[in-house]
C-alpha positions in Angstrom: 0.0 0.0 0.0 1.5 3.3 -1.2 0.0 6.1 0.9 0.0 9.5 -0.8 1.7 10.4 -4.0 5.3 10.9 -2.8 6.0 7.2 -2.6 3.8 6.3 -5.6 5.2 8.8 -8.0 8.7 8.0 -7.1 8.1 4.2 -7.4 6.5 4.7 -10.9 9.4 6.7 -12.1 11.9 4.1 -10.9 10.0 1.3 -12.5 9.6 3.0 -15.8 13.3 3.9 -15.8 14.1 0.2 -15.7 11.4 -1.0 -18.1 12.6 -3.4 -20.9 9.6 -4.2 -23.0 6.5 -2.1 -22.3 4.8 0.5 -20.1 1.1 1.0 -20.2 -0.6 3.9 -18.4 -4.3 4.3 -18.0 -5.8 7.4 -16.4 -8.7 9.7 -15.8 -6.3 12.7 -16.1 -2.6 12.6 -17.2 -0.5 15.8 -17.5 2.8 15.7 -19.3 4.1 18.6 -17.2 3.8 16.7 -13.9 7.0 16.3 -11.8 6.9 12.9 -10.3 9.7 13.8 -7.9 9.3 17.6 -7.3 12.6 17.8 -5.4 14.4 16.4 -8.4 14.9 12.7 -9.3 18.5 13.2 -10.3 18.5 10.0 -12.3 19.8 11.5 -15.6 16.4 11.8 -17.2 14.2 15.0 -17.7 11.9 15.8 -14.8 8.5 16.5 -16.4 6.5 13.3 -17.1 6.1 13.7 -20.9 9.8 14.5 -21.4 10.8 11.7 -19.1 8.8 9.1 -21.0 10.1 10.4 -24.3 13.7 10.1 -23.1 13.3 6.6 -21.6 11.8 5.3 -24.8 14.5 6.9 -26.9 17.2 5.2 -24.8 15.7 1.7 -25.1 15.3 0.4 -28.6 13.0 -2.4 -27.5 10.7 -0.4 -25.2 7.2 0.8 -26.1 5.1 3.1 -24.0 1.3 3.5 -24.4 -0.6 6.2 -22.5 -4.4 6.2 -22.5 -6.2 9.3 -21.1 -9.9 9.9 -20.7 -11.2 12.1 -23.5 -12.6 14.5 -20.9 -15.7 16.6 -21.0 -15.3 20.3 -21.8 -16.5 20.9 -18.2 -12.9 20.1 -17.1 -11.1 21.9 -19.9 -9.8 24.8 -17.8 -8.6 22.4 -15.1 -6.5 20.2 -17.4 -3.5 20.4 -19.7 -4.3 22.3 -22.9 -4.2 20.2 -26.0 -2.8 17.0 -24.4 -2.9 15.1 -27.7 -0.5 17.7 -29.2 1.7 17.8 -26.1 2.1 14.0 -25.8 1.1 12.7 -29.2 2.1 14.7 -32.2 5.6 15.6 -31.0 6.6 12.4 -29.2 8.9 9.4 -30.1 7.3 6.9 -32.6 7.4 4.2 -29.8 5.5 6.5 -27.4 1.8 6.4 -28.1 -0.7 8.8 -26.5 -4.4 8.4 -27.1 -7.6 9.8 -25.7 -10.2 7.3 -24.5 -13.7 8.2 -25.8 -15.1 4.7 -25.8 -17.7 5.1 -23.1 -21.4 5.8 -22.8 -22.9 9.3 -22.7 -22.0 10.8 -19.3 -19.4 8.1 -18.5 -15.6 8.4 -18.2 -12.5 6.2 -18.1 -11.7 6.3 -14.4 -9.1 3.5 -13.9 -5.7 4.6 -12.7 -3.4 1.8 -13.7 0.3 1.6 -14.6 1.9 -1.6 -15.7 5.6 -2.1 -16.4 6.7 -5.2 -18.3 3.8 -7.1 -16.7 6.2 -7.5 -13.8 5.2 -4.5 -11.6 1.8 -2.8 -11.6 0.0 0.0 -9.7 -3.7 0.6 -9.3 -5.7 2.8 -7.1 -7.0 6.4 -6.8 -4.0 8.4 -8.1 -3.6 9.9 -11.5 -0.2 11.0 -12.9 -1.3 14.6 -13.0 -1.0 18.0 -11.2 -2.1 18.9 -7.7 -1.8 15.3 -6.5 1.7 15.1 -5.0 2.0 15.3 -1.3 3.7 13.5 1.7 1.9 11.7 4.4 2.7 14.6 6.8 0.4 16.9 4.8 2.1 19.9 6.2 0.0 23.1 5.9 3.0 24.8 4.2 5.2 22.6 1.9 7.3 24.4 -0.7 7.4 21.4 -3.1 3.6 21.1 -3.1 2.9 23.4 -6.1 1.1 23.0 -9.4 2.7 23.1 -12.9 2.5 26.9 -12.8 4.2 27.2 -9.4 1.1 27.9 -7.4 0.7 26.2 -4.0 -2.2 23.9 -3.5 -3.8 22.3 -0.4 -2.7 19.0 1.1 -4.0 16.0 -0.8 -4.5 12.4 0.4 -4.8 9.3 -1.8 -3.8 5.6 -1.8 -2.4 3.3 -4.5 -1.6 -0.4 -4.5 1.6 -1.9 -5.9 1.7 -5.6 -6.9 4.0 -7.9 -8.8 3.7 -11.5 -10.0 0.4 -12.8 -11.4 -1.5 -9.7 -10.2 0.7 -7.5 -12.3 0.3 -9.8 -15.3 -3.5 -9.7 -15.0 -3.5 -5.9 -14.8 -1.3 -5.9 -18.0 -4.0 -8.0 -19.7 -6.7 -5.5 -18.5 -4.7 -2.5 -19.8 -4.1 -4.1 -23.2 -7.7 -5.0 -23.5 -8.8 -1.4 -22.8 -6.3 -0.2 -25.4 -7.6 -2.6 -28.0 -11.2 -1.5 -27.4 -10.3 2.2 -27.6 -7.7 2.2 -30.3 -8.5 -0.9 -32.4 -4.9 -2.0 -31.8 -3.6 -5.2 -30.2 -0.6 -4.6 -28.0 2.0 -7.3 -27.7 2.5 -8.9 -24.3 6.0 -9.1 -22.8 7.9 -12.2 -23.8 7.0 -15.3 -21.7 10.4 -15.4 -20.1 9.6 -12.2 -18.3 7.0 -14.0 -16.2 8.1 -17.6 -16.2 7.1 -19.6 -13.1 10.8 -20.2 -12.3 11.9 -16.6 -13.0 13.6 -14.8 -10.2 11.7 -12.2 -8.2 11.3 -9.1 -10.3 14.0 -6.4 -9.9 11.5 -3.7 -10.5 10.1 -3.7 -7.0 11.5 -0.6 -5.2 14.4 -1.5 -2.9 13.3 1.1 -0.3 9.7 -0.2 0.0 9.0 -3.4 1.9 5.9 -5.4 0.8 3.0 -5.2 3.3 2.3 -8.9 2.6 3.7 -11.5 0.2 2.5 -14.7 -1.4 -1.1 -13.8 -1.4 -4.0 -14.0 -3.9 -5.2 -10.6 -5.2 -8.7 -10.2 -6.6 -9.1 -7.8 -9.5 -12.6 -6.3 -9.7 -13.9 -4.1 -12.5 -16.7 -1.8 -13.5 -17.2 -1.7 -17.3 -20.4 -0.1 -18.6 -22.4 -1.7 -21.3 -21.4 0.0 -24.5 -22.0 -0.8 -28.1 -21.5 -4.6 -28.4 -19.9 -5.1 -25.0 -22.0 -6.2 -22.0 -21.6 -4.5 -18.7 -19.3 -5.8 -15.9 -20.3 -4.9 -12.4 -17.8 -6.8 -10.2 -17.1 -3.7 -8.1 -20.7 -3.2 -7.2 -21.1 -6.8 -6.2 -17.9 -6.7 -4.2 -19.2 -3.8 -2.1 -22.7 -5.3 -1.6 -21.2 -8.7 -0.5 -18.6 -7.1 1.7 -21.1 -4.9 3.5 -23.4 -7.9 4.1 -20.5 -10.0 5.5 -19.2 -7.5 8.1 -19.5 -8.4 11.7 -17.8 -5.6 13.7 -16.3 -2.9 11.5 -16.9 -1.4 8.1 -14.2 1.2 7.3 -14.2 3.4 4.2 -12.0 6.2 2.9 -13.6 7.7 -0.1 -13.8 10.9 -2.1 -17.6 10.7 -2.8 -20.5 9.2 -0.8 -23.5 9.5 -3.0 -24.7 6.0 -4.0 -28.2 5.1 -3.0 -27.4 1.4 -3.4 -24.5 1.6 -0.9 -26.6 3.8 1.5 -29.4 1.2 1.4 -26.9 -1.6 2.2 -25.3 0.3 5.0 -28.6 1.5 6.4 -29.8 -2.1 6.6 -26.7 -3.1 8.7 -27.1 0.0 10.9 -30.6 -0.9 11.7 -29.7 -4.4 13.0 -29.3 -4.7 16.8 -25.9 -6.5 16.5 -24.7 -5.0 13.3 -21.2 -3.6 12.6 -19.9 -0.1 13.2 -19.7 2.0 10.0 -16.9 4.7 9.7 -16.7 6.8 6.5 -13.7 9.2 6.1 -14.4 11.7 3.3 -13.6 15.4 2.5 -15.7 17.9 4.3 -16.2 19.9 1.2 -16.4 18.6 -2.4 -13.8 19.9 -4.9 -15.1 23.3 -6.1 -18.4 24.9 -6.3 -19.8 22.7 -9.1 -19.2 19.4 -7.2 -20.4 21.1 -4.0 -23.7 22.0 -5.8 -24.2 18.6 -7.3 -22.4 15.7 -5.6 -22.5 17.6 -2.3 -26.3 17.8 -2.4 -26.5 14.0 -3.2 -24.2 13.3 -0.2 -26.3 15.4 2.1 -29.3 13.2 1.1 -27.3 10.0 1.8 -26.3 11.4 5.2 -29.9 12.1 6.1 -30.9 8.6 5.2 -28.1 7.0 7.2 -28.7 9.2 10.2 -32.3 8.0 10.2 -31.1 4.3 10.1 -28.5 4.9 12.8 -30.7 3.5 15.6 -27.9 2.1 17.6 -25.3 5.0 17.3 -22.9 3.0 15.2 -22.3 5.4 12.3 -19.7 8.1 11.9 -19.0 10.3 8.9 -15.7 12.2 9.5 -13.0 14.2 7.8 -9.2 14.4 8.7 -8.7 17.7 10.5 -5.3 19.4 10.0 -4.3 22.1 12.4 -3.3 25.3 10.6 -5.1 24.4 7.4 -7.3 27.2 6.1 -10.3 24.9 5.2 -9.7 22.7 8.2 -10.0 19.3 6.6 -7.7 17.3 4.4 -8.8 16.7 0.8 -9.4 12.9 0.8 -9.3 11.5 -2.7 -8.7 7.8 -1.9 -11.0 4.8 -2.6 -10.3 2.3 0.2 -12.4 0.1 2.4 -11.9 -2.7 4.9 -14.3 -5.3 6.4 -13.3 -6.3 9.9 -9.8 -7.7 9.6 -11.0 -10.1 6.8 -10.9 -8.0 3.6 -9.1 -4.9 2.4 -9.6 -3.1 -0.9 -7.8 -0.4 -2.8 -9.1 0.9 -6.1 -10.4 3.7 -8.3 -14.1 3.3 -7.4 -15.9 5.9 -5.5 -19.0 5.2 -3.3 -21.1 6.6 -6.1 -23.5 5.1 -8.6 -21.4 6.0 -11.6 -18.5 4.0 -10.2 -20.7 1.0 -9.8 -22.1 1.1 -13.3 -21.1 4.0 -15.6 -17.3 4.6 -15.3 -14.6 2.1 -15.9 -13.1 1.2 -12.6 -10.5 -1.2 -11.2 -10.1 -2.4 -7.5 -7.6 -4.8 -5.9 -8.7 -6.8 -2.9 -7.1 -9.2 -0.5 -9.1 -11.5 1.8 -8.2 -13.6 4.8 -8.9 -17.3 4.2 -7.4 -20.7 4.4 -4.4 -21.6 6.5 -2.8 -18.2 5.8 -5.8 -16.4 7.4 -4.0 -15.3 10.6 -1.1 -13.8 8.7 -3.5 -12.0 6.3 -5.7 -10.7 9.0 -2.7 -9.2 10.7 -1.7 -7.5 7.5 -5.2 -6.1 6.9 -5.4 -4.8 10.4 -2.1 -3.0 9.9 -3.1 -1.5 6.6 -6.3 -0.1 8.1 -4.6 1.1 11.3 -1.8 2.8 9.3 -4.4 4.9 7.5 -6.2 5.7 10.8 -2.8 6.5 12.4 -2.0 9.0 9.7 -5.2 10.9 10.3 -5.0 10.6 14.1 -1.3 11.5 14.2 -0.4 8.3 16.1 1.3 5.0 15.5 -0.6 2.0 14.0 0.1 0.0 17.1 -1.4 2.6 19.3 -4.5 2.6 17.1 -4.8 -1.2 17.3 -4.4 -1.1 21.1 -7.0 1.6 21.5 -9.5 -0.2 19.3 -9.0 -3.4 21.4 -9.3 -1.5 24.7 -12.5 0.4 23.6 -13.9 -2.6 21.7 -15.0 0.0 19.2 -13.5 1.9 16.3 -15.7 4.9 16.8 -14.7 4.9 20.5 -11.0 4.7 19.6 -11.3 7.7 17.2 -13.0 9.7 20.0 -10.3 8.6 22.5 -7.4 9.5 20.2 -8.7 13.0 19.4 -6.4 15.6 20.9 -6.9 19.3 20.7 -4.4 21.1 18.4 -3.3 17.8 16.7 -4.4 16.0 13.6 -7.7 14.2 14.3 -10.9 12.8 12.7 -13.8 15.2 13.2 -17.4 14.3 12.6 -19.4 16.5 10.2 -22.9 16.5 8.9 -23.3 17.8 5.3 -26.5 19.7 4.5 -27.7 21.5 1.4 -29.9 24.5 0.8 -33.6 24.1 0.0 -33.0 25.8 -3.4 -30.2 23.5 -4.5 -32.0 20.5 -3.2 -35.0 21.3 -5.3 -33.0 22.1 -8.4 -30.7 19.1 -8.3 -32.5 15.9 -9.4 -31.9 12.5 -8.0 -28.9 10.5 -9.2 -30.2 10.2 -12.8 -27.8 12.8 -14.3 -25.1 13.6 -11.8 -24.6 10.1 -10.4 -26.5 7.8 -12.8 -27.1 4.2 -11.9 -26.7 3.0 -15.5 -25.4 4.4 -18.8 -27.4 7.4 -19.8 -29.6 7.0 -22.9 -30.7 10.2 -24.5 -34.3 8.9 -24.9 -34.4 7.8 -21.3 -33.2 11.2 -20.2 -35.9 12.9 -22.2 -38.5 10.5 -20.7 -37.7 11.8 -17.2 -38.9 15.3 -18.2 -41.3 15.0 -21.2 -44.6 13.3 -20.5 -45.6 10.2 -22.4 -48.6 12.0 -23.9 -46.4 14.7 -25.3 -44.0 12.2 -26.7 -46.8 10.7 -28.9 -47.0 13.0 -31.9 -50.4 14.1 -33.2 -51.2 13.0 -36.8 -50.5 16.5 -38.2 -46.9 16.3 -36.8 -46.0 12.9 -38.3 -44.7 14.1 -41.6 -42.4 16.7 -40.0 -41.3 14.3 -37.3 -40.5 11.7 -40.0 -38.5 14.3 -42.0 -36.6 15.3 -38.8 -35.9 11.7 -38.0 -34.6 11.0 -41.5 -32.3 14.0 -41.3 -30.9 13.1 -37.9 -30.6 9.4 -38.9 -28.7 10.4 -42.0 -26.3 12.5 -39.9 -25.8 9.6 -37.5 -25.0 7.3 -40.4 -22.6 9.9 -41.9 -20.9 10.3 -38.6 -20.0 6.7 -38.3 -19.6 5.7 -42.0 -17.8 8.7 -43.4 -14.9 11.0 -42.4 -17.4 13.5 -40.9 -16.3 12.5 -37.4 -12.7 13.5 -38.2 -13.8 16.7 -39.9 -15.8 18.0 -37.0 -13.0 18.8 -34.5 -11.5 22.0 -33.1 -8.9 22.5 -35.9 -11.5 21.8 -38.7 -14.1 24.1 -37.2 -11.5 26.9 -36.8 -10.4 26.5 -40.4 -14.1 26.6 -41.5 -14.8 29.7 -39.5 -11.8 31.5 -40.9 -13.0 30.8 -44.4 -16.1 32.9 -43.8 -14.7 35.6 -41.5 -14.5 38.3 -44.2 -17.7 37.4 -46.0 -20.7 39.8 -45.6 -22.9 37.0 -44.4 -20.5 35.9 -41.7 -22.8 36.8 -38.7 -25.7 34.8 -40.2 -23.4 31.9 -41.0 -22.0 31.8 -37.4 -25.5 31.9 -35.8 -26.7 29.2 -38.2 -23.7 27.1 -37.2 -24.7 27.3 -33.6 -28.3 26.3 -34.4 -27.2 23.4 -36.6 -24.5 22.3 -34.1 -27.1 22.3 -31.4 -29.5 20.1 -33.4 -26.7 17.5 -33.9 -25.6 17.7 -30.3 -22.2 19.4 -31.1 -20.9 20.7 -27.7 -21.7 24.3 -27.4 -18.4 24.9 -25.5 -16.5 23.8 -28.7 -18.3 26.4 -30.8 -17.7 29.1 -28.2 -14.0 28.2 -28.2 -13.9 28.4 -32.0 -15.6 31.9 -31.8 -12.9 33.1 -29.4 -10.0 31.9 -31.5 -11.2 33.1 -34.9 -13.2 36.3 -34.1 -11.4 37.6 -31.0 -12.7 38.4 -27.5 -15.2 41.1 -28.4 -16.8 40.0 -31.7 -16.3 36.4 -30.7 -18.3 36.9 -27.5 -21.1 38.7 -29.4 -21.2 35.9 -32.0 -21.1 33.2 -29.2 -23.9 34.9 -27.2 -26.1 35.4 -30.3 -25.5 31.9 -31.6 -26.1 30.3 -28.2 -29.3 32.2 -27.7 -30.5 31.3 -31.2 -29.7 27.6 -30.6 -31.4 27.7 -27.2 -34.5 29.3 -28.8 -34.8 26.7 -31.6 -34.3 23.8 -29.1 -36.9 25.4 -26.7 -39.4 25.6 -29.6 -38.9 21.9 -30.4 -39.5 21.0 -26.7 -42.6 23.2 -26.6 -43.8 21.6 -29.8 -43.4 18.2 -28.4 -45.7 19.1 -25.4 -45.7 21.9 -22.9 -48.4 21.0 -20.4 -46.4 18.7 -18.1 -47.7 19.7 -14.6 -50.2 16.9 -14.2 -48.5 14.5 -16.4 -44.9 14.4 -15.2 -43.5 11.1 -14.1 -43.6 11.0 -10.3 -44.5 13.5 -7.6 -40.9 14.7 -6.9 -40.5 15.7 -10.6 -43.8 17.5 -10.5 -42.8 19.5 -7.4 -39.4 20.3 -9.0 -41.1 21.5 -12.1 -43.3 23.8 -10.1 -40.4 25.3 -8.2 -38.4 25.9 -11.3 -41.4 27.6 -12.8 -41.8 29.8 -9.7 -38.1 30.8 -9.9 -37.8 30.7 -13.6 -35.0 33.2 -14.2 -33.0 32.0 -11.2 -33.5 28.4 -12.0 -32.2 28.9 -15.6 -29.2 30.8 -14.3 -28.3 27.9 -11.9 -28.8 25.3 -14.7 -26.5 27.2 -17.0 -23.9 27.6 -14.2 -24.3 24.0 -13.0 -24.9 22.1 -16.3 -27.1 19.0 -15.6 -27.2 17.6 -19.2 -26.0 18.5 -22.7 -27.0 22.0 -23.8 -29.6 21.0 -26.4 -31.2 18.5 -24.0 -31.6 21.1 -21.3 -33.1 23.5 -23.9 -35.7 20.9 -25.1 -36.6 20.0 -21.6 -37.1 23.6 -20.7 -39.5 24.0 -23.7 -41.6 21.1 -22.4 -41.6 22.4 -18.8 -43.4 25.2 -16.9 -40.7 27.8 -17.6 -42.0 30.8 -19.4 -40.1 31.7 -22.6 -39.2 35.1 -21.3 -37.8 33.8 -18.1 -36.0 31.1 -20.0 -34.3 33.6 -22.3 -33.4 36.0 -19.5 -32.0 33.3 -17.3 -30.0 31.7 -20.2 -28.6 35.1 -21.1 -27.6 36.0 -17.6 -26.3 32.6 -16.8 -24.2 32.1 -20.0 -22.9 35.6 -20.7 -20.2 35.8 -18.0 -18.9 32.3 -18.9 -18.9 33.0 -22.6 -17.0 36.3 -22.2 -14.4 34.8 -20.0 -14.1 31.6 -22.2 -13.7 33.4 -25.6 -11.2 35.9 -24.0 -9.2 33.1 -22.4 -9.1 30.9 -25.6 -8.3 33.9 -27.9 -5.5 35.1 -25.7 -4.2 31.6 -25.1 -4.0 31.2 -28.9 -2.3 34.6 -29.2 0.3 33.7 -26.5 1.1 30.5 -28.4 1.4 32.2 -31.8 2.8 35.6 -30.8 3.8 35.8 -27.1 4.0 39.3 -25.7 3.7 41.1 -22.4 0.2 42.3 -23.5 -1.3 39.0 -24.4 0.3 37.2 -21.4 -1.1 40.0 -19.1 -4.6 39.7 -20.5 -4.5 35.9 -20.2 -3.4 36.3 -16.6 -6.2 38.7 -16.0 -8.8 36.2 -17.4 -7.4 33.5 -15.2 -7.8 35.8 -12.2 -11.4 36.5 -13.3 -12.1 32.7 -13.5 -10.7 32.2 -10.0 -12.7 35.1 -8.7 -15.9 33.9 -10.4 -15.5 30.4 -8.9 -14.7 31.9 -5.5 -17.8 34.2 -5.5 -20.0 31.2 -6.5 -18.4 29.1 -3.7 -19.0 31.9 -1.2 -22.6 32.3 -2.3 -23.3 28.6 -2.1 -21.7 28.4 1.4 -23.9 31.3 2.6 -27.0 29.6 1.2 -25.9 26.4 2.9 -25.6 28.2 6.2 -29.2 29.6 5.8 -30.5 26.1 4.9 -28.8 24.6 8.0 
């Protein structure tokens, strides 16, 4: 068990440096600028991850490196490396391949964090090879090396990764190659058989400065793979959690970034209601990461907390965060995905306690279990792993944690007993949400879906069945629209259209009409057509900023977005507007009424906290209670600040790349400051509203 990124990043670098045949990296986010050893590796290779991989490959004629990164949603564009395919793809060594993983259902993501070296040594857990992850287990409030790629300090960060060799590493290699095959239609060659022969000596890749926590043990690999195209879904992670919770006798211990799954809450609630059931301790961050997550996943977590508090009849449940003295926000940012059942089972993985980790995102978890004649040895190791994590948060030795649990005969009692004023400790907290956000944020269907999102199913949640049945006079128009969209879908898959519709192609197309007299109409029409074929509106806004500049581009983007929103609203209205008495379910009906009552504010929140693709939201609004005037005003007020900042940022970023100057760099820095200020103001507003709701 590698606790926190200092040990993990260093171990990955050492292993890759010794690789002979292959390195495969799977990630949710990978940044080529990341320094794996911020203090300097001093191993003769460049420090940044991308340059390091390039240099290692260049020095080994038989080595191939494959990097697969989630093809992320535009929502994360400002948080990630700009143009990663260019940074790590177009200008890299021929034997270093970087690809973006877009083979997942709508709303899903590739979330596995796996590194495999020669099928001899492998890593899997919650840590990506990206920025703002590195930290030591001391989590000092001020640590000079803890800075992002731009040199800005960030808050302490806690996560956990597992390191394995032998058969477990080989199986993770098979998993990684299969993911690459599905995403890239390319079969990767496995390392030669002599690398993993039964009589081969113990791998030399294992770091000499890290002792194994346990040896000669079976390791279970559990996956989540959503059903997609011709592949059936795999839900081993979900079954693992349900079975583990049901098997617990004394202690269920979780460290997890999110806690939003209704399925998990139901299973835990059932155990809490039993007279002789186990204690349940969940360690999680007090605040979610940023205002968007706080306004979405934070609301879902508050609902889960309310359910479990109701089931906590015997006072055996504790939700807590690791408190760090001297830290501005008080609690450590917990990003790990770990759980333990008594001293019989221990799991490290990428899966959050969320519905999407159980069904929608790709996940990978590694588990060990005490059984057979090795059970006493394995139980001792599991207890040590759990107590080591607790000891880090309680600022005490694992042995002291073990002794206190035994003396108190209670994990919750031990946590209370080891809490000392002025020191690191685990503090209970009770997340709540404001009534306004609770009303606006739907159940898990969109933010934390229980299954892959189908566009038709998403519309069915909002548009009544009667409205979905077209009247006879609409059949001809509906058929024509269906043929048009069907033709576009066929063209998307059967022609080069998919390659043509990208950022570079759209920029080239826009520049071809920039000087023509009908350019404004062409741009607005592009937004409308793009909306009808579900082209991301953020992509069109980015093109407007690059081609037309911050002022004209912003005007075009606002006009085009409003036109696209109007057309989609009209389609939704045409499908059926009277949904009050015909919505599916009483909660949706109440939500619709509240949105109608606060139409402008509701649309502003929906634009700031996007709950679905732009066109889907617009069509749903047209079929709801929202008045057209409120819809337009709310859309304009909600989107204008973001559009202005976005086009200015993209335009000046492009200018800095093409013609760097003090002026363009200064404007770009100003836009970044505006983005930070905008996010800070939203976070403060939500925090104030949360206080009122409490």
